[in-house]
C-alpha positions as CSV (number, residue, x, y, z in Angstrom):
1,M,0.0,0.0,0.0
2,S,1.4,3.4,-0.9
3,V,1.5,6.2,1.6
4,D,1.5,10.0,1.2
5,F,3.5,12.1,3.7
6,H,2.4,15.7,4.4
7,W,3.9,18.4,6.6
8,F,2.2,21.2,8.6
9,L,2.0,24.9,7.9
10,P,1.6,26.7,11.2
11,T,-0.7,29.6,10.4
12,Y,-0.9,30.7,14.0
13,G,2.9,31.1,14.5
14,D,5.9,28.8,15.0
15,G,8.8,28.4,17.3
16,R,11.1,26.0,19.2
17,N,8.5,25.2,21.9
18,I,5.2,23.4,21.5
19,V,3.6,26.7,22.7
20,N,5.9,29.7,22.7
21,N,4.3,32.0,25.3
22,L,5.2,29.8,28.2
23,K,8.2,30.1,30.5
24,V,11.7,30.2,29.2
25,V,13.8,27.2,30.0
26,P,16.4,28.2,32.6
27,G,19.8,28.8,31.0
28,S,18.5,28.7,27.4
29,G,17.9,32.4,27.0
30,S,15.0,34.0,25.2
31,L,15.6,32.0,22.0
32,H,13.3,29.2,23.2
33,A,10.4,31.5,23.9
34,K,10.5,33.4,20.7
35,L,7.4,33.2,18.5
36,R,8.0,33.2,14.7
37,Q,5.1,35.1,13.2
38,S,3.0,33.3,10.5
39,D,3.7,35.9,7.9
40,P,3.7,34.8,4.2
41,Y,7.4,35.1,3.9
42,Y,8.1,32.6,6.7
43,L,5.3,30.2,5.6
44,V,6.7,30.2,2.1
45,Q,10.1,29.1,3.6
46,I,8.3,26.2,5.3
47,A,6.4,25.2,2.2
48,R,9.5,25.2,0.1
49,A,11.4,23.2,2.7
50,A,8.6,20.6,2.8
51,E,8.5,20.3,-0.9
52,G,12.3,20.0,-1.2
53,A,12.4,17.5,1.7
54,G,10.0,15.1,-0.2
55,F,6.6,15.8,1.3
56,K,3.6,15.6,-0.9
57,G,1.7,18.5,0.7
58,V,1.0,20.6,3.8
59,L,-1.9,21.0,6.1
60,L,-3.1,24.5,6.9
61,P,-4.9,24.5,10.3
62,T,-7.9,26.6,11.0
63,G,-8.9,28.5,14.1
64,F,-10.0,31.9,15.4
65,S,-6.4,32.9,16.2
66,A,-4.9,31.6,12.9
67,E,-4.5,33.2,9.5
68,D,-7.2,32.5,7.0
69,T,-6.4,29.2,5.2
70,F,-7.7,30.1,1.7
71,V,-5.8,33.4,1.6
72,T,-2.7,31.8,3.0
73,A,-2.8,29.0,0.4
74,G,-3.2,31.6,-2.4
75,L,-0.2,33.5,-1.1
76,V,2.1,30.6,-0.6
77,A,1.2,28.1,-3.4
78,P,2.8,30.2,-6.3
79,H,6.2,29.8,-4.6
80,T,6.1,26.0,-4.9
81,R,5.8,23.7,-7.9
82,T,4.2,20.4,-6.9
83,L,3.3,20.8,-3.2
84,E,-0.4,20.2,-2.4
85,Y,-2.4,22.3,0.1
86,I,-4.8,20.6,2.5
87,I,-7.0,23.6,3.6
88,A,-8.8,23.2,6.9
89,F,-12.2,24.8,6.6
90,R,-15.0,25.1,9.1
91,A,-18.2,24.2,7.3
92,G,-21.2,26.5,8.0
93,L,-19.3,29.8,8.5
94,T,-19.9,30.7,4.9
95,L,-22.2,29.4,2.1
96,P,-21.4,26.2,0.2
97,A,-21.3,27.9,-3.1
98,I,-18.9,30.6,-1.9
99,A,-16.6,27.8,-0.6
100,A,-16.9,26.0,-4.0
101,Q,-16.0,29.3,-5.8
102,M,-12.9,29.9,-3.5
103,T,-11.7,26.3,-3.9
104,G,-12.3,26.4,-7.7
105,T,-10.3,29.6,-8.0
106,L,-7.4,28.1,-6.1
107,Q,-7.6,24.8,-8.1
108,R,-7.2,26.7,-11.3
109,A,-4.4,29.0,-9.9
110,T,-2.4,26.0,-8.5
111,G,-2.9,23.4,-11.2
112,N,-5.3,21.3,-9.0
113,R,-3.1,21.2,-5.9
114,I,-5.9,21.9,-3.4
115,H,-7.5,19.5,-0.9
116,L,-10.2,20.5,1.7
117,N,-10.2,19.3,5.3
118,I,-13.8,19.9,6.3
119,T,-14.2,20.5,10.1
120,S,-17.2,21.3,12.2
121,G,-15.4,22.9,15.1
122,G,-14.7,21.2,18.5
123,S,-14.5,24.3,20.7
124,P,-17.8,26.0,21.6
125,A,-15.8,29.1,22.7
126,D,-14.1,29.3,19.3
127,Q,-17.3,28.8,17.5
128,R,-19.0,31.5,19.5
129,A,-16.2,33.9,18.6
130,Y,-17.2,33.4,15.0
131,G,-20.8,34.0,15.9
132,D,-21.8,30.4,15.7
133,F,-23.9,29.1,18.7
134,L,-25.0,25.7,17.4
135,D,-24.4,22.7,19.7
136,H,-22.1,19.7,18.7
137,D,-24.6,17.6,16.8
138,D,-26.3,20.5,15.0
139,R,-22.9,21.7,13.8
140,Y,-22.3,18.2,12.3
141,R,-25.8,18.1,10.8
142,R,-25.0,21.5,9.2
143,T,-21.7,20.1,7.9
144,D,-23.5,17.1,6.4
145,D,-25.9,19.4,4.6
146,F,-23.0,21.7,3.6
147,L,-21.1,18.7,2.0
148,S,-24.3,17.6,0.2
149,V,-24.5,20.9,-1.5
150,L,-20.8,21.0,-2.3
151,H,-20.9,17.6,-3.9
152,Q,-23.8,18.6,-6.1
153,L,-22.0,21.8,-7.1
154,W,-18.9,19.8,-8.0
155,S,-21.0,17.5,-10.2
156,G,-21.5,20.2,-12.7
157,A,-25.2,19.4,-13.2
158,P,-28.2,21.6,-12.5
159,F,-29.9,20.7,-9.2
160,T,-32.3,21.8,-6.5
161,H,-31.4,21.2,-2.9
162,E,-33.6,21.7,0.1
163,G,-32.0,20.5,3.3
164,P,-32.3,21.4,7.0
165,F,-29.7,24.2,6.8
166,Y,-29.3,25.1,3.1
167,R,-31.5,25.6,0.0
168,S,-30.0,25.9,-3.4
169,E,-31.4,26.3,-6.9
170,V,-28.7,25.9,-9.6
171,A,-30.1,26.1,-13.1
172,Q,-26.8,27.1,-14.7
173,P,-23.9,25.3,-13.1
174,G,-20.8,27.3,-12.3
175,S,-17.2,26.5,-13.1
176,F,-15.9,25.3,-9.8
177,G,-12.8,23.5,-11.1
178,A,-11.6,20.0,-10.3
179,K,-13.2,18.4,-7.3
180,P,-10.7,18.5,-4.4
181,V,-10.0,15.6,-2.2
182,V,-12.2,15.9,0.9
183,H,-10.6,15.1,4.3
184,F,-12.8,14.8,7.3
185,T,-12.2,14.3,11.1
186,G,-14.4,13.3,13.9
187,S,-14.8,10.6,16.6
188,S,-18.5,11.0,17.5
189,E,-21.1,8.7,15.9
190,I,-22.6,11.4,13.8
191,A,-19.1,12.4,12.6
192,K,-18.2,8.9,11.6
193,D,-21.5,8.5,9.7
194,I,-20.8,11.7,7.7
195,A,-17.3,10.6,6.9
196,A,-18.6,7.2,5.7
197,R,-21.0,8.9,3.3
198,Q,-19.3,12.1,2.2
199,A,-15.5,12.0,2.7
200,D,-12.6,10.7,0.6
201,V,-10.0,10.6,3.5
202,Y,-10.9,10.0,7.1
203,L,-8.3,11.7,9.3
204,M,-7.5,10.6,12.9
205,Y,-5.3,11.8,15.7
206,G,-2.3,9.7,16.7
207,E,-3.6,7.1,19.1
208,P,-1.6,3.8,19.2
209,P,-1.6,1.8,16.0
210,P,-3.7,-1.1,17.3
211,V,-6.4,1.4,18.2
212,L,-6.4,3.1,14.8
213,A,-6.3,-0.3,13.1
214,Q,-9.7,-1.1,14.8
215,R,-11.0,2.3,13.7
216,V,-9.9,1.7,10.1
217,K,-11.8,-1.6,10.2
218,E,-14.9,0.0,11.6
219,M,-14.9,2.9,9.1
220,R,-14.3,0.6,6.2
221,E,-17.4,-1.3,7.2
222,R,-19.4,1.9,7.6
223,A,-18.4,3.1,4.2
224,A,-19.1,-0.3,2.6
225,A,-22.6,-0.1,3.9
226,Y,-23.1,3.0,1.7
227,G,-21.4,1.4,-1.3
228,R,-18.3,3.5,-0.8
229,T,-14.6,3.2,0.1
230,L,-12.5,5.4,2.3
231,R,-8.8,6.2,2.6
232,F,-7.4,6.9,6.0
233,G,-5.1,9.5,7.4
234,L,-3.3,10.5,10.6
235,F,-2.0,13.7,12.2
236,M,0.9,13.5,14.7
237,H,3.9,15.5,15.9
238,V,7.5,14.3,15.7
239,I,10.3,14.6,18.2
240,A,13.2,12.7,16.7
241,R,17.0,12.8,17.0
242,E,19.9,10.6,16.0
243,T,19.5,8.6,19.3
244,E,16.7,7.8,21.6
245,E,18.5,9.5,24.4
246,A,18.8,12.8,22.5
247,A,15.1,12.6,21.5
248,F,14.1,12.1,25.1
249,A,16.3,15.1,26.1
250,E,14.4,17.2,23.6
251,A,11.0,16.0,25.0
252,Q,12.2,16.9,28.5
253,R,13.1,20.4,27.2
254,H,9.5,20.7,26.1
255,L,8.2,19.5,29.4
256,D,10.4,22.0,31.2
257,T,8.4,24.8,29.6
258,M,5.1,23.4,30.8
259,D,4.5,24.8,34.3
260,A,1.6,23.3,36.3
261,E,-0.4,26.5,36.1
262,S,-0.3,26.7,32.3
263,V,-1.1,23.0,31.9
264,A,-4.1,23.3,34.2
265,R,-5.4,26.4,32.3
266,V,-5.0,24.6,28.9
267,Q,-6.6,21.4,30.2
268,S,-9.5,23.3,31.7
269,N,-10.1,24.9,28.2
270,L,-9.8,21.5,26.5
271,R,-12.2,19.8,28.8
272,A,-14.7,22.5,28.0
273,M,-14.6,21.4,24.4
274,D,-17.3,19.1,23.0
275,S,-14.9,17.2,20.8
276,E,-14.9,13.4,21.3
277,G,-11.5,13.2,19.6
278,Q,-10.1,15.6,22.2
279,A,-11.7,13.6,25.0
280,R,-10.0,10.4,23.7
281,L,-6.6,12.1,23.7
282,F,-7.2,13.3,27.3
283,Q,-7.5,9.6,28.3
284,L,-3.9,9.1,27.3
285,H,-2.4,11.6,29.7
286,H,-5.2,12.7,32.1
287,G,-3.7,16.1,32.4
288,R,-0.8,14.8,34.6
289,V,2.6,16.3,34.2
290,G,5.2,13.7,34.9
291,G,8.6,12.7,33.5
292,V,9.0,12.0,29.8
293,K,8.7,8.2,30.3
294,D,5.5,8.7,32.3
295,L,3.8,10.0,29.2
296,I,4.8,7.2,26.8
297,V,1.5,5.5,25.9
298,Y,2.9,3.0,23.4
299,P,6.4,2.4,22.1
300,N,7.7,5.7,20.7
301,I,4.3,7.4,21.1
302,W,4.4,10.3,23.6
303,A,1.3,12.1,25.0
304,G,3.1,15.1,26.3
305,V,2.2,17.4,23.5
306,G,-1.5,17.2,24.5
307,L,-0.8,18.7,27.9
308,I,-0.4,22.1,26.4
309,R,-1.9,21.9,22.9
310,G,-5.3,21.2,21.5
311,G,-5.9,19.1,18.4
312,G,-3.6,16.2,17.8
313,G,-1.7,15.8,21.1
314,T,0.6,12.9,20.5
315,A,4.1,12.8,19.1
316,L,6.4,10.1,17.6
317,L,9.3,10.2,20.0
318,G,12.6,8.4,19.5
319,S,15.6,7.9,17.2
320,H,15.1,8.4,13.5
321,A,15.1,4.6,13.0
322,Q,12.5,4.1,15.8
323,V,10.2,6.8,14.4
324,A,10.5,5.3,10.9
325,E,9.6,1.8,12.4
326,R,6.5,3.3,14.1
327,L,5.4,5.0,11.0
328,E,5.6,1.7,9.2
329,E,3.3,0.2,11.9
330,Y,0.8,2.9,11.2
331,V,0.9,2.2,7.5
332,D,0.4,-1.5,8.2
333,A,-2.6,-0.5,10.3
334,G,-4.2,1.0,7.1
335,L,-3.0,4.6,7.1
336,E,-2.4,6.0,3.6
337,T,-2.1,9.7,4.4
338,I,0.2,10.8,7.3
339,I,0.5,14.5,8.3
340,L,3.4,15.4,10.5
341,N,4.5,18.4,12.5
342,G,7.6,19.4,14.4
343,Y,9.0,22.3,16.4
344,P,10.1,24.5,14.7
345,A,8.3,23.5,11.5
346,L,11.0,24.8,9.2
347,E,14.0,23.0,10.5
348,E,12.1,19.8,11.4
349,A,10.6,19.6,7.9
350,Y,14.2,19.0,6.7
351,R,15.0,16.6,9.5
352,V,11.9,14.4,9.0
353,G,11.9,14.6,5.2
354,E,15.6,13.9,4.8
355,L,16.4,11.5,7.7
356,I,13.2,9.6,8.4
357,L,11.0,9.4,5.4
358,P,13.7,7.7,3.2
359,L,14.0,5.0,5.9
360,V,10.2,4.3,5.5
361,R,10.3,4.4,1.8
362,R,13.2,2.1,1.4
363,S,11.7,-0.4,3.8
364,R,8.3,-0.3,2.0
365,A,10.1,-0.7,-1.4
366,A,12.1,-3.7,-0.1
367,A,9.0,-5.3,1.3
368,A,7.1,-4.8,-2.0
369,S,10.1,-6.3,-3.9
370,A,10.1,-9.4,-1.7
371,A,6.4,-10.0,-2.0
């Protein structure tokens, strides 16, 4: 099975710490607390590094404190040749036809290098900041209706749609470009049902490979019940060095920036979210700050990122060879799209792309030749 590796474009800023407004590590100076602004010049550097290091694309995350993903992709993409852009987009905050127009414009401008990562929002506080006061299930029902309209717009045929959230009458189809690959995330029952019916790629957070293997099996069955097939993806962080000891030392450096007060504040905010995926990640660390080894939840999988960061809260932790081995285990579990992130994103794109991905690719090629 082939696998596509993607990197991360930090549209909310970047730096050497997981979160860069926490305390400075004693003796390290201000360098480790500096935030790199997510201006287009810096994001272009990351995108070109990812492309040069062998990644197929980059994920642009969405959020109230982040830069707009469509605008950012439009600014960055002309500076790359083949890199694809997975644009995270919160359904329901604009009309489906507007989203289709924006996507179509970017498809034409980039030579069809645009994917969509459709999200429904996991933080009620974030949604309210946008002016959206729907509860969890209604947000997903709206997303379902939103996707139904998008798919009809992409079909290029006239249609009339009357759903619970959107009505559309399209007598003269617009030119919306090539249909993008639709990525979708969600652990609730309603989210999994939408993914089975409407998505191309079902994305998951980095729980241990046996857990995700079971989720892949479940989602294949759900999609098959609708006469469909799904591909499967993963988002994780990476903390890798030449040796396991050096990688653990880097993880400890990250832990040293996480004072108990900051962790408690972040965890309180995360527990207020209505995201089931976030709740699953909480079960891996329970908000407890311990030593590096206390947060190992599976060989080379570290839950420490989730103490201080929302979204995907696990990291591949170990030597380059160990991380490559664990990535292979994820591929064997059925993952075909793997999105990775490191701190800082610029330097780590080169490290992962040049020192880890070739190990995975060589091993997969050798296995395919022996089969």
